[in-house]
SEFIZA-3560 file (N, C-alpha, C; in Angstrom, 3 decimals):
REM SEFIZA-3560
<numar><xx>153.797</xx><yy>40.754</yy><zz>75.457</zz><atom>N</atom></numar>
<numar><xx>154.892</xx><yy>40.668</yy><zz>76.416</zz><atom>CA</atom></numar>
<numar><xx>154.474</xx><yy>41.300</yy><zz>77.736</zz><atom>C</atom></numar>
<numar><xx>155.299</xx><yy>41.086</yy><zz>78.712</zz><atom>N</atom></numar>
<numar><xx>155.016</xx><yy>41.614</yy><zz>80.050</zz><atom>CA</atom></numar>
<numar><xx>155.076</xx><yy>43.133</yy><zz>80.041</zz><atom>C</atom></numar>
<numar><xx>156.015</xx><yy>43.668</yy><zz>79.261</zz><atom>N</atom></numar>
<numar><xx>156.147</xx><yy>45.136</yy><zz>79.173</zz><atom>CA</atom></numar>
<numar><xx>154.887</xx><yy>45.750</yy><zz>78.573</zz><atom>C</atom></numar>
<numar><xx>154.367</xx><yy>45.127</yy><zz>77.540</zz><atom>N</atom></numar>
<numar><xx>153.145</xx><yy>45.635</yy><zz>76.902</zz><atom>CA</atom></numar>
<numar><xx>151.953</xx><yy>45.529</yy><zz>77.845</zz><atom>C</atom></numar>
<numar><xx>151.889</xx><yy>44.432</yy><zz>78.560</zz><atom>N</atom></numar>
<numar><xx>150.806</xx><yy>44.250</yy><zz>79.525</zz><atom>CA</atom></numar>
<numar><xx>150.889</xx><yy>45.296</yy><zz>80.635</zz><atom>C</atom></numar>
<numar><xx>152.127</xx><yy>45.582</yy><zz>81.068</zz><atom>N</atom></numar>
<numar><xx>152.331</xx><yy>46.595</yy><zz>82.107</zz><atom>CA</atom></numar>
<numar><xx>151.902</xx><yy>47.963</yy><zz>81.601</zz><atom>C</atom></numar>
<numar><xx>152.283</xx><yy>48.285</yy><zz>80.357</zz><atom>N</atom></numar>
<numar><xx>151.896</xx><yy>49.585</yy><zz>79.777</zz><atom>CA</atom></numar>
<numar><xx>150.379</xx><yy>49.670</yy><zz>79.610</zz><atom>C</atom></numar>
<numar><xx>149.768</xx><yy>48.575</yy><zz>79.191</zz><atom>N</atom></numar>
<numar><xx>148.313</xx><yy>48.551</yy><zz>79.022</zz><atom>CA</atom></numar>
<numar><xx>147.625</xx><yy>48.718</yy><zz>80.381</zz><atom>C</atom></numar>
<numar><xx>148.185</xx><yy>48.066</yy><zz>81.395</zz><atom>N</atom></numar>
<numar><xx>147.616</xx><yy>48.181</yy><zz>82.740</zz><atom>CA</atom></numar>
<numar><xx>147.778</xx><yy>49.602</yy><zz>83.263</zz><atom>C</atom></numar>
<numar><xx>148.940</xx><yy>50.219</yy><zz>83.013</zz><atom>N</atom></numar>
<numar><xx>149.163</xx><yy>51.595</yy><zz>83.447</zz><atom>CA</atom></numar>
<numar><xx>148.219</xx><yy>52.553</yy><zz>82.718</zz><atom>C</atom></numar>
<numar><xx>148.020</xx><yy>52.309</yy><zz>81.432</zz><atom>N</atom></numar>
<numar><xx>147.105</xx><yy>53.146</yy><zz>80.649</zz><atom>CA</atom></numar>
<numar><xx>145.676</xx><yy>52.987</yy><zz>81.184</zz><atom>C</atom></numar>
<numar><xx>145.284</xx><yy>51.752</yy><zz>81.469</zz><atom>N</atom></numar>
<numar><xx>143.946</xx><yy>51.507</yy><zz>82.010</zz><atom>CA</atom></numar>
<numar><xx>143.805</xx><yy>52.184</yy><zz>83.379</zz><atom>C</atom></numar>
<numar><xx>144.853</xx><yy>52.068</yy><zz>84.214</zz><atom>N</atom></numar>
<numar><xx>144.837</xx><yy>52.691</yy><zz>85.537</zz><atom>CA</atom></numar>
<numar><xx>144.714</xx><yy>54.214</yy><zz>85.404</zz><atom>C</atom></numar>
<numar><xx>145.476</xx><yy>54.777</yy><zz>84.463</zz><atom>N</atom></numar>
<numar><xx>145.432</xx><yy>56.223</yy><zz>84.244</zz><atom>CA</atom></numar>
<numar><xx>144.032</xx><yy>56.646</yy><zz>83.806</zz><atom>C</atom></numar>
<numar><xx>143.450</xx><yy>55.863</yy><zz>82.892</zz><atom>N</atom></numar>
<numar><xx>142.092</xx><yy>56.177</yy><zz>82.414</zz><atom>CA</atom></numar>
<numar><xx>141.073</xx><yy>56.057</yy><zz>83.546</zz><atom>C</atom></numar>
<numar><xx>141.194</xx><yy>55.015</yy><zz>84.345</zz><atom>N</atom></numar>
<numar><xx>140.280</xx><yy>54.837</yy><zz>85.487</zz><atom>CA</atom></numar>
<numar><xx>140.464</xx><yy>55.960</yy><zz>86.503</zz><atom>C</atom></numar>
<numar><xx>141.716</xx><yy>56.351</yy><zz>86.715</zz><atom>N</atom></numar>
<numar><xx>141.998</xx><yy>57.432</yy><zz>87.650</zz><atom>CA</atom></numar>
<numar><xx>141.397</xx><yy>58.743</yy><zz>87.155</zz><atom>C</atom></numar>
<numar><xx>141.533</xx><yy>59.005</yy><zz>85.844</zz><atom>N</atom></numar>
<numar><xx>140.948</xx><yy>60.215</yy><zz>85.252</zz><atom>CA</atom></numar>
<numar><xx>139.421</xx><yy>60.181</yy><zz>85.376</zz><atom>C</atom></numar>
<numar><xx>138.827</xx><yy>59.030</yy><zz>85.093</zz><atom>N</atom></numar>
<numar><xx>137.368</xx><yy>58.896</yy><zz>85.185</zz><atom>CA</atom></numar>
<numar><xx>136.913</xx><yy>59.096</yy><zz>86.639</zz><atom>C</atom></numar>
<numar><xx>137.695</xx><yy>58.526</yy><zz>87.577</zz><atom>N</atom></numar>
<numar><xx>137.361</xx><yy>58.692</yy><zz>89.002</zz><atom>CA</atom></numar>
<numar><xx>137.428</xx><yy>60.173</yy><zz>89.390</zz><atom>C</atom></numar>
<numar><xx>138.462</xx><yy>60.867</yy><zz>88.941</zz><atom>N</atom></numar>
<numar><xx>138.591</xx><yy>62.294</yy><zz>89.245</zz><atom>CA</atom></numar>
<numar><xx>137.431</xx><yy>63.095</yy><zz>88.656</zz><atom>C</atom></numar>
<numar><xx>137.014</xx><yy>62.729</yy><zz>87.423</zz><atom>N</atom></numar>
<numar><xx>135.869</xx><yy>63.401</yy><zz>86.805</zz><atom>CA</atom></numar>
<numar><xx>134.599</xx><yy>63.163</yy><zz>87.621</zz><atom>C</atom></numar>
<numar><xx>134.411</xx><yy>61.911</yy><zz>88.065</zz><atom>N</atom></numar>
<numar><xx>133.231</xx><yy>61.590</yy><zz>88.863</zz><atom>CA</atom></numar>
<numar><xx>133.250</xx><yy>62.345</yy><zz>90.190</zz><atom>C</atom></numar>
<numar><xx>134.416</xx><yy>62.423</yy><zz>90.813</zz><atom>N</atom></numar>
<numar><xx>134.521</xx><yy>63.156</yy><zz>92.078</zz><atom>CA</atom></numar>
<numar><xx>134.211</xx><yy>64.642</yy><zz>91.870</zz><atom>C</atom></numar>
<numar><xx>134.701</xx><yy>65.200</yy><zz>90.774</zz><atom>N</atom></numar>
<numar><xx>134.407</xx><yy>66.601</yy><zz>90.478</zz><atom>CA</atom></numar>
<numar><xx>132.909</xx><yy>66.783</yy><zz>90.224</zz><atom>C</atom></numar>
<numar><xx>132.314</xx><yy>65.829</yy><zz>89.525</zz><atom>N</atom></numar>
<numar><xx>130.877</xx><yy>65.887</yy><zz>89.258</zz><atom>CA</atom></numar>
<numar><xx>130.084</xx><yy>65.774</yy><zz>90.566</zz><atom>C</atom></numar>
<numar><xx>130.513</xx><yy>64.881</yy><zz>91.453</zz><atom>N</atom></numar>
<numar><xx>129.856</xx><yy>64.721</yy><zz>92.759</zz><atom>CA</atom></numar>
<numar><xx>129.952</xx><yy>66.018</yy><zz>93.556</zz><atom>C</atom></numar>
<numar><xx>131.117</xx><yy>66.658</yy><zz>93.536</zz><atom>N</atom></numar>
<numar><xx>131.294</xx><yy>67.924</yy><zz>94.253</zz><atom>CA</atom></numar>
<numar><xx>130.359</xx><yy>69.000</yy><zz>93.677</zz><atom>C</atom></numar>
<numar><xx>130.274</xx><yy>69.035</yy><zz>92.346</zz><atom>N</atom></numar>
<numar><xx>129.365</xx><yy>70.010</yy><zz>91.715</zz><atom>CA</atom></numar>
<numar><xx>127.928</xx><yy>69.743</yy><zz>92.120</zz><atom>C</atom></numar>
<numar><xx>127.537</xx><yy>68.468</yy><zz>92.165</zz><atom>N</atom></numar>
<numar><xx>126.178</xx><yy>68.111</yy><zz>92.582</zz><atom>CA</atom></numar>
<numar><xx>125.946</xx><yy>68.473</yy><zz>94.049</zz><atom>C</atom></numar>
<numar><xx>126.951</xx><yy>68.256</yy><zz>94.889</zz><atom>N</atom></numar>
<numar><xx>126.811</xx><yy>68.616</yy><zz>96.306</zz><atom>CA</atom></numar>
<numar><xx>126.611</xx><yy>70.114</yy><zz>96.469</zz><atom>C</atom></numar>
<numar><xx>127.335</xx><yy>70.899</yy><zz>95.674</zz><atom>N</atom></numar>
<numar><xx>127.163</xx><yy>72.361</yy><zz>95.713</zz><atom>CA</atom></numar>
<numar><xx>125.758</xx><yy>72.728</yy><zz>95.245</zz><atom>C</atom></numar>
<numar><xx>125.305</xx><yy>72.070</yy><zz>94.173</zz><atom>N</atom></numar>
<numar><xx>123.955</xx><yy>72.340</yy><zz>93.655</zz><atom>CA</atom></numar>
<numar><xx>122.893</xx><yy>71.964</yy><zz>94.685</zz><atom>C</atom></numar>
<numar><xx>123.072</xx><yy>70.814</yy><zz>95.325</zz><atom>N</atom></numar>
<numar><xx>122.123</xx><yy>70.377</yy><zz>96.356</zz><atom>CA</atom></numar>
<numar><xx>122.127</xx><yy>71.358</yy><zz>97.521</zz><atom>C</atom></numar>
<numar><xx>123.298</xx><yy>71.839</yy><zz>97.912</zz><atom>N</atom></numar>
<numar><xx>123.378</xx><yy>72.819</yy><zz>99.003</zz><atom>CA</atom></numar>
<numar><xx>122.611</xx><yy>74.076</yy><zz>98.627</zz><atom>C</atom></numar>
<numar><xx>122.715</xx><yy>74.493</yy><zz>97.362</zz><atom>N</atom></numar>
<numar><xx>121.952</xx><yy>75.656</yy><zz>96.898</zz><atom>CA</atom></numar>
<numar><xx>120.457</xx><yy>75.398</yy><zz>96.978</zz><atom>C</atom></numar>
<numar><xx>120.038</xx><yy>74.186</yy><zz>96.574</zz><atom>N</atom></numar>
<numar><xx>118.616</xx><yy>73.844</yy><zz>96.662</zz><atom>CA</atom></numar>
<numar><xx>118.143</xx><yy>73.810</yy><zz>98.109</zz><atom>C</atom></numar>
<numar><xx>118.990</xx><yy>73.285</yy><zz>98.999</zz><atom>N</atom></numar>
<numar><xx>118.628</xx><yy>73.254</yy><zz>100.419</zz><atom>CA</atom></numar>
<numar><xx>118.450</xx><yy>74.673</yy><zz>100.958</zz><atom>C</atom></numar>
<numar><xx>119.349</xx><yy>75.569</yy><zz>100.557</zz><atom>N</atom></numar>
<numar><xx>119.244</xx><yy>76.966</yy><zz>101.002</zz><atom>CA</atom></numar>
<numar><xx>117.962</xx><yy>77.600</yy><zz>100.459</zz><atom>C</atom></numar>
<numar><xx>117.664</xx><yy>77.337</yy><zz>99.193</zz><atom>N</atom></numar>
<numar><xx>116.420</xx><yy>77.859</yy><zz>98.615</zz><atom>CA</atom></numar>
<numar><xx>115.206</xx><yy>77.285</yy><zz>99.341</zz><atom>C</atom></numar>
<numar><xx>115.272</xx><yy>75.993</yy><zz>99.689</zz><atom>N</atom></numar>
<numar><xx>114.170</xx><yy>75.352</yy><zz>100.398</zz><atom>CA</atom></numar>
<numar><xx>113.979</xx><yy>76.001</yy><zz>101.772</zz><atom>C</atom></numar>
<numar><xx>115.085</xx><yy>76.245</yy><zz>102.469</zz><atom>N</atom></numar>
<numar><xx>115.003</xx><yy>76.886</yy><zz>103.785</zz><atom>CA</atom></numar>
<numar><xx>114.425</xx><yy>78.293</yy><zz>103.659</zz><atom>C</atom></numar>
<numar><xx>114.823</xx><yy>79.011</yy><zz>102.604</zz><atom>N</atom></numar>
<numar><xx>114.269</xx><yy>80.345</yy><zz>102.378</zz><atom>CA</atom></numar>
<numar><xx>112.774</xx><yy>80.263</yy><zz>102.096</zz><atom>C</atom></numar>
<numar><xx>112.377</xx><yy>79.262</yy><zz>101.329</zz><atom>N</atom></numar>
<numar><xx>110.954</xx><yy>79.061</yy><zz>101.032</zz><atom>CA</atom></numar>
<numar><xx>110.179</xx><yy>78.748</yy><zz>102.310</zz><atom>C</atom></numar>
<numar><xx>110.737</xx><yy>77.887</yy><zz>103.152</zz><atom>N</atom></numar>
<numar><xx>110.084</xx><yy>77.560</yy><zz>104.414</zz><atom>CA</atom></numar>
<numar><xx>109.949</xx><yy>78.808</yy><zz>105.294</zz><atom>C</atom></numar>
<numar><xx>110.999</xx><yy>79.619</yy><zz>105.337</zz><atom>N</atom></numar>
<numar><xx>110.957</xx><yy>80.858</yy><zz>106.111</zz><atom>CA</atom></numar>
<numar><xx>109.905</xx><yy>81.798</yy><zz>105.546</zz><atom>C</atom></numar>
<numar><xx>109.840</xx><yy>81.873</yy><zz>104.229</zz><atom>N</atom></numar>
<numar><xx>108.846</xx><yy>82.725</yy><zz>103.569</zz><atom>CA</atom></numar>
<numar><xx>107.439</xx><yy>82.240</yy><zz>103.894</zz><atom>C</atom></numar>
<numar><xx>107.258</xx><yy>80.909</yy><zz>103.903</zz><atom>N</atom></numar>
<numar><xx>105.946</xx><yy>80.352</yy><zz>104.251</zz><atom>CA</atom></numar>
<numar><xx>105.559</xx><yy>80.731</yy><zz>105.681</zz><atom>C</atom></numar>
<numar><xx>106.535</xx><yy>80.677</yy><zz>106.596</zz><atom>N</atom></numar>
<numar><xx>106.260</xx><yy>81.068</yy><zz>107.980</zz><atom>CA</atom></numar>
<numar><xx>105.898</xx><yy>82.551</yy><zz>108.053</zz><atom>C</atom></numar>
<numar><xx>106.641</xx><yy>83.361</yy><zz>107.304</zz><atom>N</atom></numar>
<numar><xx>106.359</xx><yy>84.805</yy><zz>107.280</zz><atom>CA</atom></numar>
<numar><xx>104.957</xx><yy>85.056</yy><zz>106.741</zz><atom>C</atom></numar>
<numar><xx>104.608</xx><yy>84.349</yy><zz>105.678</zz><atom>N</atom></numar>
<numar><xx>103.267</xx><yy>84.513</yy><zz>105.095</zz><atom>CA</atom></numar>
<numar><xx>102.193</xx><yy>84.071</yy><zz>106.087</zz><atom>C</atom></numar>
<numar><xx>102.438</xx><yy>82.969</yy><zz>106.775</zz><atom>N</atom></numar>
<numar><xx>101.459</xx><yy>82.487</yy><zz>107.752</zz><atom>CA</atom></numar>
<numar><xx>101.288</xx><yy>83.509</yy><zz>108.871</zz><atom>C</atom></numar>
<numar><xx>102.415</xx><yy>84.086</yy><zz>109.323</zz><atom>N</atom></numar>
<numar><xx>102.347</xx><yy>85.114</yy><zz>110.363</zz><atom>CA</atom></numar>
<numar><xx>101.576</xx><yy>86.328</yy><zz>109.857</zz><atom>C</atom></numar>
<numar><xx>101.874</xx><yy>86.733</yy><zz>108.623</zz><atom>N</atom></numar>
<numar><xx>101.184</xx><yy>87.883</yy><zz>108.030</zz><atom>CA</atom></numar>
<numar><xx>99.695</xx><yy>87.585</yy><zz>107.894</zz><atom>C</atom></numar>
<numar><xx>99.349</xx><yy>86.370</yy><zz>107.497</zz><atom>N</atom></numar>
<numar><xx>97.938</xx><yy>85.975</yy><zz>107.365</zz><atom>CA</atom></numar>
<numar><xx>97.252</xx><yy>86.035</yy><zz>108.734</zz><atom>C</atom></numar>
<numar><xx>97.944</xx><yy>85.525</yy><zz>109.764</zz><atom>N</atom></numar>
<numar><xx>97.388</xx><yy>85.586</yy><zz>111.120</zz><atom>CA</atom></numar>
<numar><xx>97.164</xx><yy>87.035</yy><zz>111.548</zz><atom>C</atom></numar>
<numar><xx>98.148</xx><yy>87.899</yy><zz>111.259</zz><atom>N</atom></numar>
<numar><xx>98.022</xx><yy>89.307</yy><zz>111.616</zz><atom>CA</atom></numar>
<numar><xx>96.869</xx><yy>89.954</yy><zz>110.860</zz><atom>C</atom></numar>
<numar><xx>96.720</xx><yy>89.603</yy><zz>109.592</zz><atom>N</atom></numar>
<numar><xx>95.633</xx><yy>90.141</yy><zz>108.786</zz><atom>CA</atom></numar>
<numar><xx>94.286</xx><yy>89.705</yy><zz>109.350</zz><atom>C</atom></numar>
<numar><xx>94.170</xx><yy>88.435</yy><zz>109.705</zz><atom>N</atom></numar>
<numar><xx>92.916</xx><yy>87.940</yy><zz>110.277</zz><atom>CA</atom></numar>
<numar><xx>92.609</xx><yy>88.636</yy><zz>111.605</zz><atom>C</atom></numar>
<numar><xx>93.634</xx><yy>88.839</yy><zz>112.417</zz><atom>N</atom></numar>
<numar><xx>93.433</xx><yy>89.533</yy><zz>113.693</zz><atom>CA</atom></numar>
<numar><xx>92.984</xx><yy>90.975</yy><zz>113.448</zz><atom>C</atom></numar>
<numar><xx>93.607</xx><yy>91.632</yy><zz>112.465</zz><atom>N</atom></numar>
<numar><xx>93.223</xx><yy>93.011</yy><zz>112.153</zz><atom>CA</atom></numar>
<numar><xx>91.795</xx><yy>93.067</yy><zz>111.627</zz><atom>C</atom></numar>
<numar><xx>91.418</xx><yy>92.096</yy><zz>110.793</zz><atom>N</atom></numar>
<numar><xx>90.044</xx><yy>92.057</yy><zz>110.276</zz><atom>CA</atom></numar>
<numar><xx>89.051</xx><yy>91.826</yy><zz>111.409</zz><atom>C</atom></numar>
<numar><xx>89.408</xx><yy>90.945</yy><zz>112.329</zz><atom>N</atom></numar>
<numar><xx>88.514</xx><yy>90.678</yy><zz>113.465</zz><atom>CA</atom></numar>
<numar><xx>88.374</xx><yy>91.925</yy><zz>114.337</zz><atom>C</atom></numar>
<numar><xx>89.489</xx><yy>92.621</yy><zz>114.567</zz><atom>N</atom></numar>
<numar><xx>89.447</xx><yy>93.848</yy><zz>115.367</zz><atom>CA</atom></numar>
<numar><xx>88.608</xx><yy>94.913</yy><zz>114.662</zz><atom>C</atom></numar>
<numar><xx>88.770</xx><yy>95.019</yy><zz>113.364</zz><atom>N</atom></numar>
<numar><xx>87.990</xx><yy>95.992</yy><zz>112.591</zz><atom>CA</atom></numar>
<numar><xx>86.501</xx><yy>95.653</yy><zz>112.664</zz><atom>C</atom></numar>
<numar><xx>86.168</xx><yy>94.381</yy><zz>112.528</zz><atom>N</atom></numar>
<numar><xx>84.770</xx><yy>93.961</yy><zz>112.619</zz><atom>CA</atom></numar>
<numar><xx>84.200</xx><yy>94.291</yy><zz>114.003</zz><atom>C</atom></numar>
<numar><xx>85.008</xx><yy>94.102</yy><zz>115.046</zz><atom>N</atom></numar>
<numar><xx>84.548</xx><yy>94.425</yy><zz>116.406</zz><atom>CA</atom></numar>
<numar><xx>84.317</xx><yy>95.918</yy><zz>116.556</zz><atom>C</atom></numar>
<numar><xx>85.233</xx><yy>96.731</yy><zz>116.013</zz><atom>N</atom></numar>
<numar><xx>85.056</xx><yy>98.189</yy><zz>116.069</zz><atom>CA</atom></numar>
<numar><xx>83.776</xx><yy>98.584</yy><zz>115.341</zz><atom>C</atom></numar>
<numar><xx>83.551</xx><yy>98.005</yy><zz>114.170</zz><atom>N</atom></numar>
<numar><xx>82.323</xx><yy>98.315</yy><zz>113.423</zz><atom>CA</atom></numar>
<numar><xx>81.075</xx><yy>97.912</yy><zz>114.214</zz><atom>C</atom></numar>
<numar><xx>81.144</xx><yy>96.749</yy><zz>114.872</zz><atom>N</atom></numar>
<numar><xx>80.007</xx><yy>96.289</yy><zz>115.676</zz><atom>CA</atom></numar>
<numar><xx>79.747</xx><yy>97.273</yy><zz>116.831</zz><atom>C</atom></numar>
<numar><xx>80.834</xx><yy>97.703</yy><zz>117.486</zz><atom>N</atom></numar>
<numar><xx>80.681</xx><yy>98.650</yy><zz>118.590</zz><atom>CA</atom></numar>
<numar><xx>80.135</xx><yy>99.986</yy><zz>118.094</zz><atom>C</atom></numar>
<numar><xx>80.616</xx><yy>100.432</yy><zz>116.945</zz><atom>N</atom></numar>
<numar><xx>80.123</xx><yy>101.697</yy><zz>116.397</zz><atom>CA</atom></numar>
<numar><xx>78.643</xx><yy>101.597</yy><zz>116.041</zz><atom>C</atom></numar>
<numar><xx>78.247</xx><yy>100.464</yy><zz>115.486</zz><atom>N</atom></numar>
<numar><xx>76.832</xx><yy>100.250</yy><zz>115.153</zz><atom>CA</atom></numar>
<numar><xx>75.985</xx><yy>100.262</yy><zz>116.422</zz><atom>C</atom></numar>
<numar><xx>76.483</xx><yy>99.601</yy><zz>117.455</zz><atom>N</atom></numar>
<numar><xx>75.774</xx><yy>99.576</yy><zz>118.727</zz><atom>CA</atom></numar>
<numar><xx>75.653</xx><yy>100.988</yy><zz>119.309</zz><atom>C</atom></numar>
<numar><xx>76.756</xx><yy>101.756</yy><zz>119.252</zz><atom>N</atom></numar>
<numar><xx>76.727</xx><yy>103.135</yy><zz>119.747</zz><atom>CA</atom></numar>
<numar><xx>75.756</xx><yy>103.985</yy><zz>118.929</zz><atom>C</atom></numar>
<numar><xx>75.744</xx><yy>103.770</yy><zz>117.616</zz><atom>N</atom></numar>
<numar><xx>74.837</xx><yy>104.531</yy><zz>116.748</zz><atom>CA</atom></numar>
<numar><xx>73.383</xx><yy>104.229</yy><zz>117.121</zz><atom>C</atom></numar>
<numar><xx>73.077</xx><yy>102.966</yy><zz>117.366</zz><atom>N</atom></numar>
<numar><xx>71.709</xx><yy>102.611</yy><zz>117.759</zz><atom>CA</atom></numar>
<numar><xx>71.340</xx><yy>103.268</yy><zz>119.093</zz><atom>C</atom></numar>
<numar><xx>72.280</xx><yy>103.255</yy><zz>120.032</zz><atom>N</atom></numar>
<numar><xx>72.013</xx><yy>103.882</yy><zz>121.326</zz><atom>CA</atom></numar>
<numar><xx>71.788</xx><yy>105.388</yy><zz>121.155</zz><atom>C</atom></numar>
<numar><xx>72.613</xx><yy>106.030</yy><zz>120.319</zz><atom>N</atom></numar>
<numar><xx>72.446</xx><yy>107.466</yy><zz>120.075</zz><atom>CA</atom></numar>
<numar><xx>71.119</xx><yy>107.763</yy><zz>119.372</zz><atom>C</atom></numar>
<numar><xx>70.709</xx><yy>106.900</yy><zz>118.456</zz><atom>N</atom></numar>
<numar><xx>69.417</xx><yy>107.092</yy><zz>117.783</zz><atom>CA</atom></numar>
<numar><xx>68.265</xx><yy>106.972</yy><zz>118.774</zz><atom>C</atom></numar>
<numar><xx>68.393</xx><yy>106.037</yy><zz>119.710</zz><atom>N</atom></numar>
<numar><xx>67.349</xx><yy>105.901</yy><zz>120.736</zz><atom>CA</atom></numar>
<numar><xx>67.325</xx><yy>107.143</yy><zz>121.627</zz><atom>C</atom></numar>
<numar><xx>68.509</xx><yy>107.645</yy><zz>122.000</zz><atom>N</atom></numar>
<numar><xx>68.572</xx><yy>108.863</yy><zz>122.808</zz><atom>CA</atom></numar>
<numar><xx>67.956</xx><yy>110.037</yy><zz>122.065</zz><atom>C</atom></numar>
<numar><xx>68.279</xx><yy>110.148</yy><zz>120.781</zz><atom>N</atom></numar>
<numar><xx>67.743</xx><yy>111.239</yy><zz>119.981</zz><atom>CA</atom></numar>
<numar><xx>66.219</xx><yy>111.158</yy><zz>119.916</zz><atom>C</atom></numar>
<numar><xx>65.703</xx><yy>109.953</yy><zz>119.723</zz><atom>N</atom></numar>
<numar><xx>64.251</xx><yy>109.788</yy><zz>119.679</zz><atom>CA</atom></numar>
<numar><xx>63.626</xx><yy>110.209</yy><zz>121.012</zz><atom>C</atom></numar>
<numar><xx>64.280</xx><yy>109.835</yy><zz>122.129</zz><atom>N</atom></numar>
<numar><xx>63.767</xx><yy>110.225</yy><zz>123.447</zz><atom>CA</atom></numar>
<numar><xx>63.809</xx><yy>111.740</yy><zz>123.614</zz><atom>C</atom></numar>
<numar><xx>64.914</xx><yy>112.374</yy><zz>123.172</zz><atom>N</atom></numar>
<numar><xx>65.015</xx><yy>113.832</yy><zz>123.262</zz><atom>CA</atom></numar>
<numar><xx>63.957</xx><yy>114.510</yy><zz>122.399</zz><atom>C</atom></numar>
<numar><xx>63.725</xx><yy>113.970</yy><zz>121.212</zz><atom>N</atom></numar>
<numar><xx>62.711</xx><yy>114.553</yy><zz>120.331</zz><atom>CA</atom></numar>
<numar><xx>61.322</xx><yy>114.445</yy><zz>120.971</zz><atom>C</atom></numar>
<numar><xx>61.057</xx><yy>113.320</yy><zz>121.619</zz><atom>N</atom></numar>
<numar><xx>59.765</xx><yy>113.155</yy><zz>122.288</zz><atom>CA</atom></numar>
<numar><xx>59.642</xx><yy>114.139</yy><zz>123.450</zz><atom>C</atom></numar>
<numar><xx>60.741</xx><yy>114.291</yy><zz>124.221</zz><atom>N</atom></numar>
<numar><xx>60.718</xx><yy>115.265</yy><zz>125.316</zz><atom>CA</atom></numar>
<numar><xx>60.506</xx><yy>116.676</yy><zz>124.784</zz><atom>C</atom></numar>
<numar><xx>61.150</xx><yy>117.002</yy><zz>123.663</zz><atom>N</atom></numar>
<numar><xx>60.989</xx><yy>118.322</yy><zz>123.064</zz><atom>CA</atom></numar>
<numar><xx>59.537</xx><yy>118.553</yy><zz>122.644</zz><atom>C</atom></numar>
<numar><xx>58.923</xx><yy>117.546</yy><zz>122.028</zz><atom>N</atom></numar>
<numar><xx>57.510</xx><yy>117.685</yy><zz>121.628</zz><atom>CA</atom></numar>
<numar><xx>56.618</xx><yy>117.924</yy><zz>122.853</zz><atom>C</atom></numar>
<numar><xx>56.872</xx><yy>117.159</yy><zz>123.910</zz><atom>N</atom></numar>
<numar><xx>56.077</xx><yy>117.349</yy><zz>125.127</zz><atom>CA</atom></numar>
<numar><xx>56.289</xx><yy>118.741</yy><zz>125.703</zz><atom>C</atom></numar>
<numar><xx>57.521</xx><yy>119.190</yy><zz>125.717</zz><atom>N</atom></numar>
<numar><xx>57.823</xx><yy>120.524</yy><zz>126.235</zz><atom>CA</atom></numar>
<numar><xx>57.143</xx><yy>121.589</yy><zz>125.390</zz><atom>C</atom></numar>
<numar><xx>57.167</xx><yy>121.401</yy><zz>124.058</zz><atom>N</atom></numar>
<numar><xx>56.523</xx><yy>122.371</yy><zz>123.167</zz><atom>CA</atom></numar>
<numar><xx>55.013</xx><yy>122.389</yy><zz>123.411</zz><atom>C</atom></numar>
<numar><xx>54.410</xx><yy>121.227</yy><zz>123.638</zz><atom>N</atom></numar>
<numar><xx>52.961</xx><yy>121.175</yy><zz>123.935</zz><atom>CA</atom></numar>
<numar><xx>52.662</xx><yy>121.880</yy><zz>125.253</zz><atom>C</atom></numar>
<numar><xx>53.477</xx><yy>121.626</yy><zz>126.260</zz><atom>N</atom></numar>
<numar><xx>53.273</xx><yy>122.267</yy><zz>127.540</zz><atom>CA</atom></numar>
<numar><xx>53.436</xx><yy>123.785</yy><zz>127.407</zz><atom>C</atom></numar>
<numar><xx>54.449</xx><yy>124.209</yy><zz>126.626</zz><atom>N</atom></numar>
<numar><xx>54.694</xx><yy>125.631</yy><zz>126.425</zz><atom>CA</atom></numar>
<numar><xx>53.512</xx><yy>126.265</yy><zz>125.708</zz><atom>C</atom></numar>
<numar><xx>53.018</xx><yy>125.598</yy><zz>124.683</zz><atom>N</atom></numar>
<numar><xx>51.870</xx><yy>126.119</yy><zz>123.945</zz><atom>CA</atom></numar>
<numar><xx>50.653</xx><yy>126.210</yy><zz>124.854</zz><atom>C</atom></numar>
<numar><xx>50.441</xx><yy>125.208</yy><zz>125.684</zz><atom>N</atom></numar>
<numar><xx>49.304</xx><yy>125.219</yy><zz>126.617</zz><atom>CA</atom></numar>
<numar><xx>49.447</xx><yy>126.342</yy><zz>127.613</zz><atom>C</atom></numar>
<numar><xx>50.671</xx><yy>126.555</yy><zz>128.126</zz><atom>N</atom></numar>
<numar><xx>50.910</xx><yy>127.631</yy><zz>129.086</zz><atom>CA</atom></numar>
<numar><xx>50.689</xx><yy>128.988</yy><zz>128.421</zz><atom>C</atom></numar>
<numar><xx>51.117</xx><yy>129.137</yy><zz>127.184</zz><atom>N</atom></numar>
<numar><xx>50.926</xx><yy>130.404</yy><zz>126.485</zz><atom>CA</atom></numar>
<numar><xx>49.447</xx><yy>130.697</yy><zz>126.273</zz><atom>C</atom></numar>
<numar><xx>48.692</xx><yy>129.650</yy><zz>125.957</zz><atom>N</atom></numar>
<numar><xx>47.230</xx><yy>129.843</yy><zz>125.768</zz><atom>CA</atom></numar>
<numar><xx>46.579</xx><yy>130.260</yy><zz>127.069</zz><atom>C</atom></numar>
<numar><xx>47.036</xx><yy>129.678</yy><zz>128.149</zz><atom>N</atom></numar>
<numar><xx>46.443</xx><yy>130.018</yy><zz>129.448</zz><atom>CA</atom></numar>
<numar><xx>46.809</xx><yy>131.428</yy><zz>129.830</zz><atom>C</atom></numar>
<numar><xx>47.982</xx><yy>131.900</yy><zz>129.414</zz><atom>N</atom></numar>
<numar><xx>48.389</xx><yy>133.248</yy><zz>129.741</zz><atom>CA</atom></numar>
<numar><xx>47.568</xx><yy>134.266</yy><zz>128.946</zz><atom>C</atom></numar>
<numar><xx>47.111</xx><yy>133.915</yy><zz>127.799</zz><atom>N</atom></numar>
<numar><xx>46.377</xx><yy>134.864</yy><zz>126.954</zz><atom>CA</atom></numar>
<numar><xx>44.983</xx><yy>134.944</yy><zz>127.348</zz><atom>C</atom></numar>
//
């Protein structure tokens, strides 16, 4: 009968409406989950930038340290050359002093 068909149609409509509401709730939950993933992704990207900056700073510090070591090595070589020159001057002075002492005696 028409009444039964109407009730069946209303029941089907109610079921479809319930299913639609469930799907909408599921979509909202997925949107929230996706938003969380997007936030995590942005945090990861920021972390990657921070790491890259830290790596750059580390490389700069290593380069500066290597330059300081190079300069110190260069200074050490210069000081060793000066010391050798002073030692040679001292030997010459000692020879001259010894010669002068012999002449005085």
